[in-house]
PAFI-185216 format. One record per residue (C-alpha): residue in one letter; x, y, z. Coordinates in steps of 0.001 Angstrom, whole numbers, plus 500000, padded with zeros to 6 digits. Layout:
# PAFI-185216
aXYZ/...
This chain:
# PAFI-185216
m551712669601548728/q548597671352550059/k549418670207553593/r552962671576553266/v551622674920552248/q549258675032555222/s552106674282557617/l554333677122556279/n555071679807558835/i558015681967557659/t559244685139559338/s560839687945557359/s564274687263558816/k564245683672557626/a562556684235554240/w565853684446552276/v567000681042553531/r563605679317553667/f562514680122550089/r565448678073548763/d564458675048550844/e560894675253549654/w561950675686546040/r564319672708546141/w561554670530547641/a559025671722545029/a561448671225542148/d562297667684543294/f558633666839543942/s557508668158540518/r560135666092538687/k559081662899540439/i555376663479539809/a556079664432536181/d557990661179535657/f555082659212537129/f552513660865534839/l554807660958531783/y552441658938529578/l549434661027530700/d551294664234529776/k552324663004526343/v548994661482525321/y546131663176527141/a547512666634528021/q549075667252524625/a546049666003522670/n543583668095524705/h545789671185525059/k546006670825528854/h548827671736531194/t551374669062531898/t551750667800535439/y554966669718535898/n553387673000534775/m550395672501537085/i552732672029540077/m554708675208539122/i551467677229538890/f550260675864542228/f553643676658543833/r553528680225542497/e549998680935543674/s550326679211547057/v553837678983548401/l555270682156546918/n552357684261548098/k553096683154551675/l556813683859551209/r556051687556550458/l558599687798547618/k558264691501546924/d558544692549550538/d561138690161551950/i563076688279549245/l563340690740546321/p565027693500548374/r567561690950549648/a568295689761546102/l568878693334544881/s571077694004547884/e573231690974547087/i573567692115543456/e574740695565544592/k577373693877546759/l578658692081543674/r578895695377541774/n580867696903544629/g583265693971544703/q582033692628548044/n581236689044549036/a577633688173548169/d575303685184548170/t575472684420544424/d573821681013544979/g570781682688546532/i570512685187543641/e570820682452541026/t568228680261542800/y565792683153543103/i566024684073539395/q565832680426538330/m562723679930540461/l560995682971538980/s561781681761535482/k560287678320536108/v557053679489537752/s556276682246535193/i553962679935533243/e550991681780531685/s552221684831533547/k555211686491531943/d554560689602533987/f555324687626537152/y559069687517536434/e559105691177535459/n557123692330538516/m559019690161540997/f562493690932539729/e563250692565536366/k561555695947536809/s562980696515540276/f566391695235539166/l566563697671536243/e565393700613538362/k568050699897541004/s570625699427538228/k569792702802536764/e570207704498540145/f573519702734540713/w574976703579537280/l573815707205537430/s575624707516540714/e578671705850539183/s578568708177536163/k579291711201538359/q582951710268538026/i582866711898534591/n583345715216536380/s586708714119537817/l588043712006534946/s589095712790531395/i586715711511528726/g589188708825527695/n589617707539531249/y585886707719531841/l585276705546528770/d587796703074530182/l585720702952533368/v582486702454531400/q584015699646529350/k585277697930532492/r581883698223534205/l580085696990531088/d582294693923530785/e581788693101534483/e578015693580534309/s577719691500531164/s579768688660532618/r577939688751535935/c574428688856534476/s575137686198531855/q575835683670534608/i572661684158536624/m570018685862534458/q568008685236531316/p569485686589528021/p566748689259527549/t567459690580531059/v571197690642530318/l570617692859527263/k568362695181529259/a570959695410532026/e573666696375529496/q571347698912527892/t570558700451531298/l574276700863531995/v574980702425528573/v572035704817528857/a572950705928532382/m576722706230531954/v577047707257528274/q573853708474526655/h572900710489529724/h576193712403529344/v576413712329525557/q576734716103525158/k579727716245527473/i581292713174525888/f580892714643522389/e581549718345522974/g583562718527526180/e587275719085526536/n589103715984525281/g585699714782524044/l584723713015520841/r585313715990518542/w588769716452519997/m589387712719519471/f588399713062515812/r590733716021515309/e593651714349517047/g593027710922515529/r592527709183518885/t591370705888517460/q591606703910520701/e589219706169522616/v586776706333519692/r586957702564519254/r586109702126522921/l583084704408522626/y581991702578519453/r582149699196521153/i580248700453524175/l577430701844522024/s577401698919519597/t575961696671522303/q572620698455521938/t570212698854519049/d570298702330517449/a572754703564520104/l575352704182517366/d573204706730515513/p574433709774517501/l578054708669517015/l577478708146513293/n575882711588512904/e578733713240514781/f581247711464512560/k579463712668509410/k579367716249510723/f583093716214511390/i583934714798507937/l581679717391506314/q583364720185508237/q586856719001507299/g585858718402503689/e584336721849503290/e587489723439504687/v589594721645502090/c587213722521499264/k586988726197500205/e590631726728501060/k591829727310497508/e588580728595496060/g589027731417493584/k592504730328492491/v593699728449489429/m591551725465488475/s594519723095488223/n594982723465491927/e597223720578492957/p596983721368496675/f593207720872496564/v593416717385495041/e596329716339497237/q594635717644500377/f591401715868499480/v593323712627498844/t595039713034502210/l591685713684503877/k590135710570502328/k593084708383503311/r593091709761506826/f589414709061507430/t589536705672505690/i592331704504507991/f590543706041510963/t587271704283510070/d588942700904509575/d590603701177512974/a588058702975515150/f584815701457513883/m585779697824513460/s582903695428513990/i583681692694516527/e581532690148514662/s582995690611511161/g586467691890512030/k586012694616509387/a585026698258509450/d581352698883510152/s579588699126506778/n577357701963508027/f580375704107508904/l582142703264505630/r579019704228503693/a578699707452505693/l582343708278504935/q581875707750501183/d578590709660501035/t579912712629503013/l583143712875501012/r581087712652497820/k578914715520499022/c581972717652499857/l583720716953496560/n580704717666494379/q580047720956496178/k583416722183494916/p582973724290491760/n584478722564488706/a585649719583490773/a585598717266487733/k587693719686485674/i590195720234488485/l590628716496488953/a591092715909485213/i593710718685484979/y595559717286487987/l595600713796486457/d596739715249483131/a599707716928484833/k600756713655486481/l600459711699483232/i602494714328481366/k605178713962483998/a605041710173483651/s605421710401479848/q608612712417480303/q610214709748482451/s612221706758481369/e610853703235481179/t611184702853484954/l608078704498486360/d608267706468489579/e606291704583492254/t605267707863493890/l603801709113490630/e601906705857490092/k600529706084493614/q599370709661493020/v597510708597489871/k595785705726491702/d594787708091494512/c593321710456491926/l591224707630490490/d589943706817493974/i588656710391494171/f587151710029490677/e584795707351492013/l583188710009494223/l582477712381491325/e578917712814490147/e579761714695486929/k581879711934485424/d581009713032481895/i582716716392482486/f585802714578483742/e585682712372480642/a585577715391478318/h588579717097479953/y590516713869480330/k589960713039476653/a591158716510475650/g594242716092477833/l594887712629476419/g594723714070472909/k597283716749473815/r599656714211475344/i599461711823472409/l599786714484469711/q602723716210471393/k604723713037471952/r603416711163468874/k603703707796470592/q601473705130472072/m600147705223475610/g602452704285478451/s601716701710481115/l600363704335483508/e598017705751480865/q596744702238480193/l596287701708483919/v594058704793484064/i591869703591481191/d591559700112482723/q590518701620486035/l587996703932484368/r586536700930482567/t586194699071485870/i584443702012487533/c582191703216484702/g581956700355482239/q583169699644478703/q581082702373477062/f582848705056479100/t586274704145477678/n585360703234474089/m586521706582472695/l589691706584474805/e590597703135473521/g589820704328469982/m592384707118470407/q594891704502471496/q594156702363468441/d594743705357466141/m598220705844467579/e599008702124467347/k598307702245463603/c600191705530463154/d603773704210463117/e602995701320460796/r601173703565458301/a603893706252458459/q606593703660457772/e604697702304454763/f604284705845453415/k607985706566453902/i608939703464451924/s606541704501449154/l607946708053449176/d611557706839449038/e610741704692446034/k609219707706444233/r612267709855445061/l614650707204443781/k612660706877440586/e612601710666440080/k616372710912440582/q616971708212437997/q614708710039435559/a616408713361436371/k619791711905435407/k618343711005432033/g617065714582431702/s613454713555431445/q612311715245434651/q613462718433436353/s611242718861439485/l612058716566442395/l610099715772445537/p611155717690448653/e613763715945450804/f612138716650454154/e609792714090455691/i606216714240456888/f604694711836459385/p600910711936459054/v598697710730461896/v595121709851460941/l592740710417463824/t589162709178463807/s586968712158464592/t584369710150466519/y587055709313469077/w588920712613469332/p587717715994470618/k585932717834467821/q588047720394465988/t587018723149463590/p588708722605460199/s591599725025459789/r592069727272456745/t595577728157455682/t597966728099452719/i600883725720453190/t604065725748451123/l604196724112447700/e606550721442448998/m604125720550451764/q601246720537449317/s603005718012447081/l603784715648449964/s600276716013451355/k598800715097447994/l601049712044447774/f599878710892451177/e596230711318450181/e596857709126447138/f598672706575449287/y595842706596451841/q593182706051449161/t594957702887448047/k594527701570451587/f591019702867452313/r588897703495449263/g586035705990449524/r587455707945452438/q588153711666452333/l590940713239454339/r590802716734455772/w593986718290457055/q593974719981460459/h597039722187460207/n596232723903463490/l597220720691465318/g600452720156463385/i603970720235464804/s607106720957462775/e610822720938463370/i612789723673461655/k616429724749461819/f617167728328462741/n620599729510461497/t622252732485463115/s625747733785462725/k626713732225466056/k624597729119466484/i622113726780464828/y618909726128466776/d616346723363466406/l612861724743466890/d609778722622467570/v606887724783466406/t603325724380465219/t602534724388461518/f601152727927461798/q604333729163463505/m606435727468460849/l604513729116457986/v605078732558459524/l608781731999460235/l609515730670456744/l608375734027455319/y611471735610456879/n613750733665454544/n612828736329451974/s612409739454454078/d613591741030457320/q610351742895457984/i606801741972457123/s603544743688457954/y600735741930459735/a598526742387456671/d601043740629454387/i601513737732456801/l597762737295456855/a597547737461453051/q600366734989452400/t599493732363455024/h595685732706454974/i595637731778458657/e592450732822460430/p592962736279462042/d592273735022465569/d594699732121465140/l597372734331463567/a597152736841466416/i597935734060468903/v600813732785466740/m602357736244466598/e601902736584470353/t604066733490470903/l606797734610468506/i607188738101470014/s606899736875473595/p609581738361475899/k610673734804476684/v611457734147473001/k611715737338470880/i612428735574467607/l610403738389466048/l610264742004467162/h607019743956467097/v607438747380465531/n604660749682466769/y604836752113463867/s604422751790460128/q607304752381457759/p607923751667454083/y609383748276453538/s609894745858450702/n608410742407450795/q611528741253449011/s614148743124451002/q617414743773449242/n619305743339452500/a617745740094453654/s619147738749456857/q621739736047456706/n619787734251459424/k617592731729457668/m614764729424458670/q615288726016457153/q612425723557457123/s613764720303458493/t610544718507459188/s607174719999458509/q603921718991459992/s600267719554459605/l597430717553460912/l595207715360458927/p592115714847457594/s588635713802457524/t587174710551456453/s583817709874455004/q582480706429454320/s579058705761452818/t576633708145454497/t578650708306457708/d580785711408458100/l583789709921459886/q586199712777460334/s589843712007460986/k592613714357461759/g596249713640461268/s599598715203461808/t603057715164460466/t605851715517462924/s609396714638463788/l609780715520467426/s613040714949469235/d613004713463472720/s616389714914473481/a617127715681477096/n618435719070475976/e615048720190474696/s613783723340476386/i610020723846476499/i609248727562476517/a606348728190478900/i604470731028477206/s601382732392478934/l598670733100476396/s595946735592477182/q592360734355477268/e591431736832474539/s593253737137471256/s595842739896470971/s594865742826468779/f597239743800465965/e596786746486463361/q597053745649459670/t599974748092459395/d601941746642462335/i605439745575461345/f607211742474462615/s610957742343462103/f613397739485462407/n615523739514465584/t619076739257464287/n620472739222467832/f618470736200468985/t620298733981471498/y619185731194473810/s621007728906476207/s619522725684474859/k619992724467471312/h616593722748471123/l613542724943471808/n609898723884471919/l607730726885471033/g604612724981469979/h603682723538473362/a601451726409474501/l599700726734471129/l598885723038470827/q597580723038474396/r595261725903473509/e594051724240470303/m592857721193472224/d591030723191474923/l587290722627475148/d584654725192474277/e582583725867477389/n579169727440477824/e578268730187480300/a577903727663483116/g581457726392482573/l580211723108481084/p581933721798477918/q579538722534475078/k579736719029473615/t579087717526477054/d576047719775477448/d574705718599474083/d575463714956474862/r573584715236478137/q570444716382476380/y570633713557473833/l571268710999476572/i568369712198478724/d566081712121475685/a567130708558474891/i566605707371478481/i563174709014478687/v562008707497475397/r563322704045476305/t561700704148479751/m558376705418478452/k558368702832475676/l558710700145478324/k556215701595480824/q553854703269478315/k552485705600481018/m554258707270483958/d553898710085486435/i556487712842485950/s557920712347489454/e558382708608488902/l559931709239485495/t562336711777486995/k563515709320489658/e563982706574487076/v566032708788484754/q568225709967487632/r568782706367488716/l569827705252485241/l572203708200484703/i573851708232488125/q577022706616486729/r577662709551484369/f576075712626485956/s573177713707488162/p570542715494486074/t568327717938487918/a564563717520487983/r564261720815486098/l566480719614483241/i564525716362482956/s561271718316482908/q562615720489480086/r563554717421478053/v560111715899478657/d558520719095477336/s560803718974474302/l559866715354473573/t556208716256473985/e556564719022471387/r558234716544469026/e555334714106469609/y557287711346471329/l555114711819474435/e551754713328475288/r550103714490478514/d547264712501479970/k544011714376479430/n542800713600482956/d546113714209484776/r548598716807483562/h551374715251485668/t551126711949483794/f552643711310480357/k551966708640477751/y554295707202475126/l553311707803471508/p554285704905469217/
């Protein structure tokens, strides 16, 4: 082999052809020699960490033959020239290129730089020049057509290089093309006319998908595209959130627009950013979509309350439908729950949803429908069993309601029959009232907290209420019931000279209207004295009865002498058909288990007309001497009127603090943070305040996101109560006190 090297005399013009002959001879010679010394290579060379015969021949060929062939001066330029011909679609010596690269790969033993210096570096530099020149076509093509060109060139380059080059070089060649043709012009591709931002706005999934697939061939090349996508979502989300700002909280357009936005970008992400390997949407882009939408939603003031009010409206609509549920309505509810997953303040949503659920159940006095159950099941899936315990407790109360009411009715009928038999014998004169009550016992730990109402109900109602208390004590010994008349609903008949009306009213409205069976005009002071309704509550009741939409009573703005027992009482009478007042409070052992109940007989007639009365945020102001007279000319198109809807809605509203947070939710947050801090510190014994803050936020993320300031305040409170103490050597470290 040494003699062959000495006899080599190659001119530059023949170098391209001659190097292949020499390489073929060397490759054949090395294989034969390696076969001859096979045993020597396996035993001696391997045991003594020496080069094999084949490797020694390759090293000798590199240092002797290739030096004489002048690779860098004569052969490398020819190889790069042939590659450029291939890129331009011309005929080229592909066999020579493949042989050259194969030879460099074989002889690069103990010298990895040899392959890079004799081919790869020069190849990548020439590639960069070629693709930069090619990228000038962006000035004459639309962005979409230019991306088509890039994709075509990338596919060709990848196919071409894969056949003749090593895999690492193929990846570098693809990266060089992407950098030169895409990343070098990224500003124009993103911001130019018909660029990426325009594609996002117009939903051009094909063009975006093409750009995604071009960039996905390279490590970290997708980061600019991902950031641009997040910016666009954030911009669109903020526009939706700010569009209706300052208007009514139950802003249906906001929720519907946000649902539309989420659906639009979810479909867009699934289509435009589909991973070739998995066949699914890129997880990084899906995560970015969720995180950005979450950020937009939670920047909206009172987002949790708005969403709960929207869902309440849809569920009210569903409860008014027949057994066949509207598919559109069901879809809207499911979409709303998808948005709920993005909420951070889930506890606020829970408070408003629970209040709305209470209103819906108490107004209709029936068990939850299939859609309501679907909502609770979905909430349980998202937030866990503890989140829905109280909601399911409300459902259980209503399931027991009908059975208990039926048992009480049977008991009451037996007493009435017995009294009638005794009355015939002349042994008893007073009989039980003939109207019915339907009590609903509500466990206070499940239902929104209500302040016990104070009022004086009629004697007939008092007798039936007492009978129910006795009946209830036979079922549940040791429990105390407390009536919540402010949540009661009653049905009374309103007789006029022309028509008889059925009125669905609250218990407070009923007590006021029944006074007009004995008088045409009554002063505000006398109404207050006879009903004992709280002044603020009575003012709202009177506001509903004198409303221009109803005008059952007329407000007289001046004082005049009148008789409480008018000699000319109106012939229009209020007859109590079904009275109602809400129930009671239960106490067992040392646990104060309040329950509220109601008596009602609501009609689900299609002819019922719900009077939408707008109540002012502040109570109306009436003077003690104001007179309210009965409207003898009252008329209404519908026979069945629901006047209690607005009042019952108001009774179940939540008390909010100055920050707009439900007061009970605010209190619950403090208790929950305290419990988490104590439990964590008991486990760790000693923690830095920053670490403790992160741990508390992590554990509470499913319900709400407490601020570091709030956690710090609770830590200080626990320190004052001697649950924790500061470390004497480090004021930022706290210890648990057993």
